[in-house]
Short mmCIF file of the C-alpha atoms (twelve columns), coordinates in Angstrom:
data_MODEL
# 
_entry.id   MODEL 
# 
loop_
_atom_site.group_PDB 
_atom_site.id 
_atom_site.type_symbol 
_atom_site.label_atom_id 
_atom_site.label_alt_id 
_atom_site.label_comp_id 
_atom_site.label_asym_id 
_atom_site.label_seq_id 
_atom_site.Cartn_x 
_atom_site.Cartn_y 
_atom_site.Cartn_z 
_atom_site.pdbx_PDB_model_num 
ATOM 1  C CA . UNK A 1  -107.988 13.526 11.991 1 
ATOM 2  C CA . UNK A 2  -104.906 11.903 10.550 1 
ATOM 3  C CA . UNK A 3  -101.524 12.524 12.116 1 
ATOM 4  C CA . UNK A 4  -98.799  11.890 9.594  1 
ATOM 5  C CA . UNK A 5  -95.755  13.241 7.941  1 
ATOM 6  C CA . UNK A 6  -96.393  16.196 5.666  1 
ATOM 7  C CA . UNK A 7  -93.668  15.440 3.136  1 
ATOM 8  C CA . UNK A 8  -94.227  18.455 0.844  1 
ATOM 9  C CA . UNK A 9  -93.975  20.761 3.859  1 
ATOM 10 C CA . UNK A 10 -90.783  19.048 5.020  1 
ATOM 11 C CA . UNK A 11 -89.209  19.317 1.567  1 
ATOM 12 C CA . UNK A 12 -90.165  22.998 1.296  1 
ATOM 13 C CA . UNK A 13 -88.795  23.883 4.735  1 
ATOM 14 C CA . UNK A 14 -85.623  21.856 4.115  1 
ATOM 15 C CA . UNK A 15 -84.774  23.924 1.067  1 
ATOM 16 C CA . UNK A 16 -85.579  27.159 2.877  1 
ATOM 17 C CA . UNK A 17 -83.305  26.144 5.754  1 
ATOM 18 C CA . UNK A 18 -80.635  24.868 3.373  1 
ATOM 19 C CA . UNK A 19 -80.561  28.219 1.584  1 
ATOM 20 C CA . UNK A 20 -79.063  29.745 4.746  1 
ATOM 21 C CA . UNK A 21 -75.993  27.485 4.702  1 
ATOM 22 C CA . UNK A 22 -73.803  29.731 2.467  1 
ATOM 23 C CA . UNK A 23 -74.277  32.805 4.666  1 
ATOM 24 C CA . UNK A 24 -73.642  30.723 7.805  1 
ATOM 25 C CA . UNK A 25 -70.381  29.451 6.290  1 
ATOM 26 C CA . UNK A 26 -69.388  32.981 5.280  1 
ATOM 27 C CA . UNK A 27 -69.997  34.281 8.806  1 
ATOM 28 C CA . UNK A 28 -67.987  31.381 10.226 1 
ATOM 29 C CA . UNK A 29 -65.028  31.957 7.906  1 
ATOM 30 C CA . UNK A 30 -64.955  35.721 8.477  1 
ATOM 31 C CA . UNK A 31 -65.137  35.317 12.249 1 
ATOM 32 C CA . UNK A 32 -62.300  32.771 12.166 1 
ATOM 33 C CA . UNK A 33 -60.182  35.081 10.010 1 
ATOM 34 C CA . UNK A 34 -60.651  37.830 12.586 1 
ATOM 35 C CA . UNK A 35 -60.451  35.770 15.791 1 
ATOM 36 C CA . UNK A 36 -57.462  33.528 15.080 1 
ATOM 37 C CA . UNK A 37 -54.856  36.216 14.291 1 
ATOM 38 C CA . UNK A 38 -56.059  38.555 17.031 1 
ATOM 39 C CA . UNK A 39 -56.098  35.745 19.595 1 
ATOM 40 C CA . UNK A 40 -52.642  34.642 18.522 1 
ATOM 41 C CA . UNK A 41 -51.257  38.173 18.862 1 
ATOM 42 C CA . UNK A 42 -52.879  38.679 22.250 1 
ATOM 43 C CA . UNK A 43 -51.476  35.360 23.463 1 
ATOM 44 C CA . UNK A 44 -48.005  36.331 22.271 1 
ATOM 45 C CA . UNK A 45 -48.288  39.656 24.041 1 
ATOM 46 C CA . UNK A 46 -49.188  37.886 27.286 1 
ATOM 47 C CA . UNK A 47 -46.258  35.497 26.927 1 
ATOM 48 C CA . UNK A 48 -43.716  38.222 26.059 1 
ATOM 49 C CA . UNK A 49 -45.030  40.569 28.753 1 
ATOM 50 C CA . UNK A 50 -45.487  43.658 26.594 1 
ATOM 51 C CA . UNK A 51 -46.916  45.916 29.326 1 
ATOM 52 C CA . UNK A 52 -49.684  47.855 27.578 1 
ATOM 53 C CA . UNK A 53 -50.856  45.058 25.295 1 
ATOM 54 C CA . UNK A 54 -50.594  42.491 28.066 1 
ATOM 55 C CA . UNK A 55 -52.957  44.549 30.224 1 
ATOM 56 C CA . UNK A 56 -55.411  44.887 27.336 1 
ATOM 57 C CA . UNK A 57 -55.230  41.149 26.701 1 
ATOM 58 C CA . UNK A 58 -55.953  40.461 30.354 1 
ATOM 59 C CA . UNK A 59 -59.138  42.537 30.132 1 
# 
């Protein structure tokens, strides 16, 4: 029994894995577009001591 590198299998699985890169980038960009502004606003509310929003930000 020969133990070696199965190059055709590696090439095939590389392209299957690589096909998921665009959706991973899309998920990353969308999550950043949601998280950055909301985090910024919550941080500002904590700094400026807006009572209701500050309590929500603390939670």
